[in-house]
Biopython code that builds the backbone (N, CA, C, O; Angstrom):
import numpy as np
from Bio.PDB.StructureBuilder import StructureBuilder

atoms = [
    (1, "MET", "N", (62.465, 15.920, -164.360)),
    (1, "MET", "CA", (62.702, 15.180, -165.584)),
    (1, "MET", "C", (61.742, 15.722, -166.637)),
    (1, "MET", "O", (60.553, 15.901, -166.375)),
    (2, "ASN", "N", (62.262, 15.976, -167.806)),
    (2, "ASN", "CA", (61.390, 16.574, -168.816)),
    (2, "ASN", "C", (60.633, 15.519, -169.624)),
    (2, "ASN", "O", (60.991, 14.342, -169.643)),
    (3, "VAL", "N", (59.598, 15.973, -170.275)),
    (3, "VAL", "CA", (58.696, 15.090, -171.024)),
    (3, "VAL", "C", (59.431, 14.388, -172.156)),
    (3, "VAL", "O", (59.177, 13.215, -172.427)),
    (4, "GLU", "N", (60.329, 15.087, -172.811)),
    (4, "GLU", "CA", (61.069, 14.492, -173.930)),
    (4, "GLU", "C", (61.906, 13.298, -173.465)),
    (4, "GLU", "O", (61.956, 12.270, -174.140)),
    (5, "THR", "N", (62.551, 13.437, -172.330)),
    (5, "THR", "CA", (63.351, 12.336, -171.789)),
    (5, "THR", "C", (62.474, 11.128, -171.487)),
    (5, "THR", "O", (62.821, 9.996, -171.826)),
    (6, "ILE", "N", (61.352, 11.375, -170.855)),
    (6, "ILE", "CA", (60.429, 10.278, -170.528)),
    (6, "ILE", "C", (59.913, 9.615, -171.801)),
    (6, "ILE", "O", (59.835, 8.388, -171.868)),
    (7, "ASN", "N", (59.564, 10.401, -172.801)),
    (7, "ASN", "CA", (59.091, 9.828, -174.069)),
    (7, "ASN", "C", (60.178, 9.007, -174.753)),
    (7, "ASN", "O", (59.893, 7.955, -175.325)),
    (8, "ASN", "N", (61.415, 9.478, -174.700)),
    (8, "ASN", "CA", (62.526, 8.716, -175.273)),
    (8, "ASN", "C", (62.723, 7.393, -174.545)),
    (8, "ASN", "O", (62.975, 6.362, -175.169)),
    (9, "LEU", "N", (62.608, 7.431, -173.227)),
    (9, "LEU", "CA", (62.728, 6.193, -172.451)),
    (9, "LEU", "C", (61.574, 5.241, -172.735)),
    (9, "LEU", "O", (61.774, 4.029, -172.804)),
    (10, "ARG", "N", (60.383, 5.774, -172.898)),
    (10, "ARG", "CA", (59.235, 4.917, -173.268)),
    (10, "ARG", "C", (59.475, 4.235, -174.612)),
    (10, "ARG", "O", (59.176, 3.053, -174.779)),
    (11, "ALA", "N", (60.016, 4.985, -175.566)),
    (11, "ALA", "CA", (60.328, 4.407, -176.879)),
    (11, "ALA", "C", (61.388, 3.319, -176.741)),
    (11, "ALA", "O", (61.315, 2.287, -177.409)),
    (12, "SER", "N", (62.362, 3.548, -175.885)),
    (12, "SER", "CA", (63.403, 2.543, -175.660)),
    (12, "SER", "C", (62.819, 1.280, -175.033)),
    (12, "SER", "O", (63.206, 0.168, -175.393)),
    (13, "VAL", "N", (61.891, 1.453, -174.099)),
    (13, "VAL", "CA", (61.242, 0.305, -173.464)),
    (13, "VAL", "C", (60.426, -0.478, -174.490)),
    (13, "VAL", "O", (60.373, -1.706, -174.436)),
    (14, "GLU", "N", (59.796, 0.223, -175.417)),
    (14, "GLU", "CA", (59.035, -0.472, -176.468)),
    (14, "GLU", "C", (59.964, -1.333, -177.322)),
    (14, "GLU", "O", (59.604, -2.443, -177.714)),
    (15, "ARG", "N", (61.156, -0.817, -177.607)),
    (15, "ARG", "CA", (62.124, -1.567, -178.415)),
    (15, "ARG", "C", (62.788, -2.687, -177.622)),
    (15, "ARG", "O", (63.110, -3.744, -178.165)),
    (16, "LEU", "N", (62.987, -2.437, -176.322)),
    (16, "LEU", "CA", (63.715, -3.379, -175.470)),
    (16, "LEU", "C", (62.916, -3.666, -174.192)),
    (16, "LEU", "O", (63.345, -3.287, -173.102)),
    (17, "PRO", "N", (61.779, -4.319, -174.314)),
    (17, "PRO", "CA", (60.889, -4.484, -173.155)),
    (17, "PRO", "C", (61.474, -5.307, -172.011)),
    (17, "PRO", "O", (61.014, -5.184, -170.876)),
    (18, "ASN", "N", (62.458, -6.128, -172.275)),
    (18, "ASN", "CA", (63.044, -6.970, -171.231)),
    (18, "ASN", "C", (64.380, -6.454, -170.723)),
    (18, "ASN", "O", (65.075, -7.147, -169.981)),
    (19, "ASP", "N", (64.741, -5.244, -171.118)),
    (19, "ASP", "CA", (65.985, -4.640, -170.655)),
    (19, "ASP", "C", (65.738, -3.974, -169.304)),
    (19, "ASP", "O", (65.061, -2.950, -169.217)),
    (20, "VAL", "N", (66.289, -4.566, -168.269)),
    (20, "VAL", "CA", (66.056, -4.104, -166.902)),
    (20, "VAL", "C", (66.524, -2.662, -166.718)),
    (20, "VAL", "O", (65.813, -1.855, -166.120)),
    (21, "SER", "N", (67.695, -2.335, -167.220)),
    (21, "SER", "CA", (68.237, -0.992, -166.980)),
    (21, "SER", "C", (67.419, 0.085, -167.682)),
    (21, "SER", "O", (67.224, 1.164, -167.123)),
    (22, "VAL", "N", (66.946, -0.179, -168.871)),
    (22, "VAL", "CA", (66.127, 0.797, -169.592)),
    (22, "VAL", "C", (64.804, 1.008, -168.864)),
    (22, "VAL", "O", (64.365, 2.141, -168.667)),
    (23, "ARG", "N", (64.179, -0.088, -168.469)),
    (23, "ARG", "CA", (62.892, 0.012, -167.771)),
    (23, "ARG", "C", (63.067, 0.685, -166.404)),
    (23, "ARG", "O", (62.211, 1.461, -165.979)),
    (24, "LEU", "N", (64.173, 0.388, -165.722)),
    (24, "LEU", "CA", (64.452, 1.023, -164.437)),
    (24, "LEU", "C", (64.663, 2.526, -164.611)),
    (24, "LEU", "O", (64.183, 3.316, -163.798)),
    (25, "ASN", "N", (65.369, 2.920, -165.652)),
    (25, "ASN", "CA", (65.564, 4.347, -165.924)),
    (25, "ASN", "C", (64.232, 5.048, -166.169)),
    (25, "ASN", "O", (64.022, 6.167, -165.702)),
    (26, "LEU", "N", (63.340, 4.396, -166.897)),
    (26, "LEU", "CA", (62.016, 4.972, -167.129)),
    (26, "LEU", "C", (61.266, 5.120, -165.808)),
    (26, "LEU", "O", (60.677, 6.168, -165.543)),
    (27, "ALA", "N", (61.283, 4.093, -164.993)),
    (27, "ALA", "CA", (60.580, 4.146, -163.704)),
    (27, "ALA", "C", (61.118, 5.277, -162.835)),
    (27, "ALA", "O", (60.348, 6.007, -162.212)),
    (28, "GLN", "N", (62.427, 5.420, -162.795)),
    (28, "GLN", "CA", (63.034, 6.480, -161.989)),
    (28, "GLN", "C", (62.691, 7.862, -162.544)),
    (28, "GLN", "O", (62.452, 8.798, -161.782)),
    (29, "ALA", "N", (62.666, 7.985, -163.855)),
    (29, "ALA", "CA", (62.306, 9.273, -164.470)),
    (29, "ALA", "C", (60.854, 9.625, -164.161)),
    (29, "ALA", "O", (60.542, 10.778, -163.862)),
    (30, "LEU", "N", (59.977, 8.644, -164.233)),
    (30, "LEU", "CA", (58.568, 8.882, -163.901)),
    (30, "LEU", "C", (58.408, 9.281, -162.439)),
    (30, "LEU", "O", (57.615, 10.167, -162.119)),
    (31, "LEU", "N", (59.146, 8.641, -161.566)),
    (31, "LEU", "CA", (59.085, 8.989, -160.151)),
    (31, "LEU", "C", (59.571, 10.416, -159.923)),
    (31, "LEU", "O", (58.973, 11.165, -159.151)),
    (32, "ALA", "N", (60.658, 10.790, -160.598)),
    (32, "ALA", "CA", (61.192, 12.150, -160.470)),
    (32, "ALA", "C", (60.204, 13.190, -160.983)),
    (32, "ALA", "O", (60.193, 14.330, -160.517)),
    (33, "ALA", "N", (59.377, 12.792, -161.942)),
    (33, "ALA", "CA", (58.371, 13.696, -162.512)),
    (33, "ALA", "C", (57.045, 13.632, -161.749)),
    (33, "ALA", "O", (56.045, 14.202, -162.186)),
    (34, "SER", "N", (57.040, 12.949, -160.628)),
    (34, "SER", "CA", (55.839, 12.779, -159.796)),
    (34, "SER", "C", (54.715, 12.038, -160.510)),
    (34, "SER", "O", (53.540, 12.220, -160.191)),
    (35, "GLU", "N", (55.077, 11.219, -161.457)),
    (35, "GLU", "CA", (54.120, 10.330, -162.120)),
    (35, "GLU", "C", (54.143, 9.012, -161.342)),
    (35, "GLU", "O", (54.593, 7.979, -161.839)),
    (36, "ASN", "N", (53.646, 9.083, -160.112)),
    (36, "ASN", "CA", (53.860, 8.004, -159.153)),
    (36, "ASN", "C", (53.177, 6.691, -159.516)),
    (36, "ASN", "O", (53.765, 5.629, -159.317)),
    (37, "ARG", "N", (51.974, 6.729, -160.033)),
    (37, "ARG", "CA", (51.278, 5.487, -160.391)),
    (37, "ARG", "C", (51.989, 4.799, -161.562)),
    (37, "ARG", "O", (52.180, 3.583, -161.550)),
    (38, "GLU", "N", (52.374, 5.580, -162.564)),
    (38, "GLU", "CA", (53.117, 5.005, -163.689)),
    (38, "GLU", "C", (54.461, 4.458, -163.236)),
    (38, "GLU", "O", (54.889, 3.392, -163.678)),
    (39, "ALA", "N", (55.123, 5.195, -162.353)),
    (39, "ALA", "CA", (56.410, 4.742, -161.821)),
    (39, "ALA", "C", (56.231, 3.416, -161.084)),
    (39, "ALA", "O", (57.015, 2.484, -161.260)),
    (40, "GLU", "N", (55.192, 3.346, -160.262)),
    (40, "GLU", "CA", (54.908, 2.110, -159.532)),
    (40, "GLU", "C", (54.765, 0.927, -160.493)),
    (40, "GLU", "O", (55.331, -0.142, -160.262)),
    (41, "ASN", "N", (54.013, 1.127, -161.560)),
    (41, "ASN", "CA", (53.813, 0.054, -162.540)),
    (41, "ASN", "C", (55.111, -0.367, -163.202)),
    (41, "ASN", "O", (55.343, -1.556, -163.418)),
    (42, "GLU", "N", (55.966, 0.610, -163.529)),
    (42, "GLU", "CA", (57.239, 0.281, -164.163)),
    (42, "GLU", "C", (58.183, -0.421, -163.194)),
    (42, "GLU", "O", (58.875, -1.362, -163.583)),
    (43, "PHE", "N", (58.222, 0.021, -161.938)),
    (43, "PHE", "CA", (59.057, -0.666, -160.951)),
    (43, "PHE", "C", (58.603, -2.113, -160.782)),
    (43, "PHE", "O", (59.436, -3.007, -160.633)),
    (44, "LYS", "N", (57.302, -2.353, -160.804)),
    (44, "LYS", "CA", (56.781, -3.717, -160.705)),
    (44, "LYS", "C", (57.221, -4.559, -161.907)),
    (44, "LYS", "O", (57.531, -5.741, -161.759)),
    (45, "LYS", "N", (57.247, -3.954, -163.087)),
    (45, "LYS", "CA", (57.700, -4.674, -164.282)),
    (45, "LYS", "C", (59.180, -5.005, -164.185)),
    (45, "LYS", "O", (59.605, -6.084, -164.599)),
    (46, "VAL", "N", (59.968, -4.086, -163.641)),
    (46, "VAL", "CA", (61.393, -4.368, -163.422)),
    (46, "VAL", "C", (61.535, -5.563, -162.490)),
    (46, "VAL", "O", (62.348, -6.454, -162.738)),
    (47, "LEU", "N", (60.758, -5.582, -161.433)),
    (47, "LEU", "CA", (60.866, -6.669, -160.460)),
    (47, "LEU", "C", (60.382, -8.000, -161.023)),
    (47, "LEU", "O", (60.810, -9.053, -160.549)),
    (48, "LYS", "N", (59.511, -7.980, -162.009)),
    (48, "LYS", "CA", (59.139, -9.234, -162.686)),
    (48, "LYS", "C", (60.333, -9.785, -163.472)),
    (48, "LYS", "O", (60.493, -10.997, -163.609)),
    (49, "LEU", "N", (61.163, -8.876, -163.983)),
    (49, "LEU", "CA", (62.344, -9.282, -164.740)),
    (49, "LEU", "C", (63.522, -9.617, -163.825)),
    (49, "LEU", "O", (64.331, -10.490, -164.139)),
    (50, "ASP", "N", (63.610, -8.920, -162.699)),
    (50, "ASP", "CA", (64.735, -9.076, -161.775)),
    (50, "ASP", "C", (64.207, -8.892, -160.354)),
    (50, "ASP", "O", (64.219, -7.789, -159.808)),
    (51, "ASN", "N", (63.752, -9.981, -159.777)),
    (51, "ASN", "CA", (63.063, -9.949, -158.485)),
    (51, "ASN", "C", (63.909, -9.399, -157.339)),
    (51, "ASN", "O", (63.355, -8.928, -156.345)),
    (52, "ASP", "N", (65.221, -9.447, -157.453)),
    (52, "ASP", "CA", (66.099, -9.012, -156.366)),
    (52, "ASP", "C", (66.672, -7.615, -156.574)),
    (52, "ASP", "O", (67.594, -7.224, -155.859)),
    (53, "ASN", "N", (66.162, -6.868, -157.513)),
    (53, "ASN", "CA", (66.709, -5.551, -157.836)),
    (53, "ASN", "C", (66.382, -4.554, -156.715)),
    (53, "ASN", "O", (65.236, -4.140, -156.543)),
    (54, "LEU", "N", (67.419, -4.185, -155.962)),
    (54, "LEU", "CA", (67.221, -3.294, -154.811)),
    (54, "LEU", "C", (66.786, -1.894, -155.229)),
    (54, "LEU", "O", (65.968, -1.276, -154.549)),
    (55, "LEU", "N", (67.320, -1.386, -156.336)),
    (55, "LEU", "CA", (66.903, -0.058, -156.799)),
    (55, "LEU", "C", (65.424, -0.036, -157.147)),
    (55, "LEU", "O", (64.723, 0.933, -156.857)),
    (56, "ALA", "N", (64.956, -1.106, -157.769)),
    (56, "ALA", "CA", (63.537, -1.178, -158.124)),
    (56, "ALA", "C", (62.669, -1.294, -156.873)),
    (56, "ALA", "O", (61.605, -0.680, -156.795)),
    (57, "LYS", "N", (63.119, -2.074, -155.903)),
    (57, "LYS", "CA", (62.347, -2.216, -154.665)),
    (57, "LYS", "C", (62.269, -0.881, -153.923)),
    (57, "LYS", "O", (61.206, -0.494, -153.438)),
    (58, "CYS", "N", (63.395, -0.189, -153.839)),
    (58, "CYS", "CA", (63.390, 1.116, -153.153)),
    (58, "CYS", "C", (62.538, 2.130, -153.915)),
    (58, "CYS", "O", (61.809, 2.913, -153.306)),
    (59, "GLY", "N", (62.630, 2.118, -155.241)),
    (59, "GLY", "CA", (61.801, 3.012, -156.047)),
    (59, "GLY", "C", (60.327, 2.699, -155.902)),
    (59, "GLY", "O", (59.492, 3.601, -155.831)),
    (60, "LEU", "N", (60.013, 1.415, -155.859)),
    (60, "LEU", "CA", (58.621, 1.009, -155.671)),
    (60, "LEU", "C", (58.116, 1.476, -154.305)),
    (60, "LEU", "O", (56.992, 1.963, -154.186)),
    (61, "ALA", "N", (58.944, 1.325, -153.288)),
    (61, "ALA", "CA", (58.553, 1.788, -151.958)),
    (61, "ALA", "C", (58.306, 3.291, -151.961)),
    (61, "ALA", "O", (57.334, 3.760, -151.370)),
    (62, "LYS", "N", (59.174, 4.046, -152.619)),
    (62, "LYS", "CA", (58.998, 5.500, -152.670)),
    (62, "LYS", "C", (57.732, 5.870, -153.434)),
    (62, "LYS", "O", (56.993, 6.760, -153.015)),
    (63, "SER", "N", (57.481, 5.197, -154.546)),
    (63, "SER", "CA", (56.262, 5.512, -155.300)),
    (63, "SER", "C", (55.020, 5.175, -154.470)),
    (63, "SER", "O", (54.042, 5.922, -154.496)),
    (64, "CYS", "N", (55.049, 4.073, -153.745)),
    (64, "CYS", "CA", (53.914, 3.724, -152.879)),
    (64, "CYS", "C", (53.747, 4.761, -151.779)),
    (64, "CYS", "O", (52.625, 5.150, -151.454)),
    (65, "TYR", "N", (54.851, 5.206, -151.209)),
    (65, "TYR", "CA", (54.788, 6.237, -150.175)),
    (65, "TYR", "C", (54.153, 7.511, -150.732)),
    (65, "TYR", "O", (53.282, 8.107, -150.098)),
    (66, "GLU", "N", (54.595, 7.924, -151.925)),
    (66, "GLU", "CA", (54.045, 9.130, -152.547)),
    (66, "GLU", "C", (52.561, 8.978, -152.861)),
    (66, "GLU", "O", (51.824, 9.964, -152.901)),
    (67, "LEU", "N", (52.130, 7.744, -153.083)),
    (67, "LEU", "CA", (50.714, 7.467, -153.334)),
    (67, "LEU", "C", (49.936, 7.259, -152.034)),
    (67, "LEU", "O", (48.753, 6.920, -152.055)),
    (68, "ARG", "N", (50.610, 7.464, -150.912)),
    (68, "ARG", "CA", (50.039, 7.324, -149.569)),
    (68, "ARG", "C", (49.630, 5.887, -149.253)),
    (68, "ARG", "O", (48.722, 5.639, -148.460)),
    (69, "GLU", "N", (50.315, 4.962, -149.884)),
    (69, "GLU", "CA", (50.136, 3.540, -149.600)),
    (69, "GLU", "C", (51.236, 3.146, -148.618)),
    (69, "GLU", "O", (52.145, 2.385, -148.949)),
    (70, "TYR", "N", (51.132, 3.678, -147.413)),
    (70, "TYR", "CA", (52.212, 3.586, -146.438)),
    (70, "TYR", "C", (52.519, 2.167, -145.997)),
    (70, "TYR", "O", (53.688, 1.806, -145.864)),
    (71, "SER", "N", (51.506, 1.362, -145.770)),
    (71, "SER", "CA", (51.769, -0.007, -145.314)),
    (71, "SER", "C", (52.477, -0.821, -146.396)),
    (71, "SER", "O", (53.336, -1.649, -146.093)),
    (72, "THR", "N", (52.121, -0.587, -147.636)),
    (72, "THR", "CA", (52.802, -1.275, -148.740)),
    (72, "THR", "C", (54.250, -0.831, -148.821)),
    (72, "THR", "O", (55.147, -1.660, -148.976)),
    (73, "ALA", "N", (54.486, 0.468, -148.718)),
    (73, "ALA", "CA", (55.860, 0.999, -148.761)),
    (73, "ALA", "C", (56.685, 0.398, -147.625)),
    (73, "ALA", "O", (57.826, -0.015, -147.836)),
    (74, "PHE", "N", (56.112, 0.349, -146.421)),
    (74, "PHE", "CA", (56.819, -0.202, -145.272)),
    (74, "PHE", "C", (57.149, -1.675, -145.496)),
    (74, "PHE", "O", (58.257, -2.116, -145.190)),
    (75, "SER", "N", (56.212, -2.422, -146.017)),
    (75, "SER", "CA", (56.412, -3.846, -146.270)),
    (75, "SER", "C", (57.543, -4.076, -147.275)),
    (75, "SER", "O", (58.358, -4.982, -147.100)),
    (76, "ILE", "N", (57.590, -3.267, -148.309)),
    (76, "ILE", "CA", (58.648, -3.383, -149.317)),
    (76, "ILE", "C", (60.003, -3.090, -148.686)),
    (76, "ILE", "O", (60.980, -3.794, -148.944)),
    (77, "LEU", "N", (60.060, -2.052, -147.862)),
    (77, "LEU", "CA", (61.328, -1.695, -147.215)),
    (77, "LEU", "C", (61.769, -2.761, -146.216)),
    (77, "LEU", "O", (62.966, -3.002, -146.057)),
    (78, "GLU", "N", (60.825, -3.395, -145.549)),
    (78, "GLU", "CA", (61.172, -4.522, -144.672)),
    (78, "GLU", "C", (61.825, -5.635, -145.474)),
    (78, "GLU", "O", (62.806, -6.234, -145.033)),
    (79, "ASP", "N", (61.280, -5.908, -146.648)),
    (79, "ASP", "CA", (61.836, -6.927, -147.525)),
    (79, "ASP", "C", (63.248, -6.556, -147.961)),
    (79, "ASP", "O", (64.125, -7.417, -148.024)),
    (80, "VAL", "N", (63.472, -5.283, -148.262)),
    (80, "VAL", "CA", (64.811, -4.822, -148.647)),
    (80, "VAL", "C", (65.800, -5.060, -147.499)),
    (80, "VAL", "O", (66.910, -5.542, -147.721)),
    (81, "CYS", "N", (65.393, -4.723, -146.286)),
    (81, "CYS", "CA", (66.270, -4.920, -145.127)),
    (81, "CYS", "C", (66.603, -6.389, -144.927)),
    (81, "CYS", "O", (67.745, -6.726, -144.618)),
    (82, "LYS", "N", (65.643, -7.248, -145.096)),
    (82, "LYS", "CA", (65.881, -8.688, -144.971)),
    (82, "LYS", "C", (66.812, -9.184, -146.062)),
    (82, "LYS", "O", (67.646, -10.059, -145.827)),
    (83, "GLN", "N", (66.669, -8.628, -147.252)),
    (83, "GLN", "CA", (67.493, -9.036, -148.391)),
    (83, "GLN", "C", (68.960, -8.675, -148.154)),
    (83, "GLN", "O", (69.852, -9.403, -148.590)),
    (84, "LYS", "N", (69.213, -7.571, -147.475)),
    (84, "LYS", "CA", (70.581, -7.133, -147.238)),
    (84, "LYS", "C", (71.281, -7.949, -146.162)),
    (84, "LYS", "O", (72.510, -7.932, -146.087)),
    (85, "ASP", "N", (70.527, -8.666, -145.323)),
    (85, "ASP", "CA", (71.142, -9.457, -144.241)),
    (85, "ASP", "C", (71.827, -10.693, -144.754)),
    (85, "ASP", "O", (72.389, -11.458, -143.970)),
]
sb = StructureBuilder()
sb.init_structure("model")
sb.init_model(0)
sb.init_chain("A")
sb.init_seg("    ")
for serial, (resi, resn, name, xyz) in enumerate(atoms, 1):
    if name == "N":
        sb.init_residue(resn, " ", resi, " ")
    sb.init_atom(name, np.array(xyz, "f"), 0.0, 1.0, " ", f" {name:<3s}", serial, name[0])
structure = sb.get_structure()
């Protein structure tokens, strides 16, 4: 993901801070760019807006995994599995 795309998404989030899809797109773009800590923070903000968002939970788990926070990633994925039942 290129820097311009991420900057455009950041600007969109500033204009629409409560828009789940815009914030989720930013989080995913940051994760794709290996900006794992920033991605983690954005996924957490998405989940504050939409606690049951599976894409955000999976993205958060991946960002935690990339940050070597393995137990946190595992715990999030356990929650996702329970949510699907």
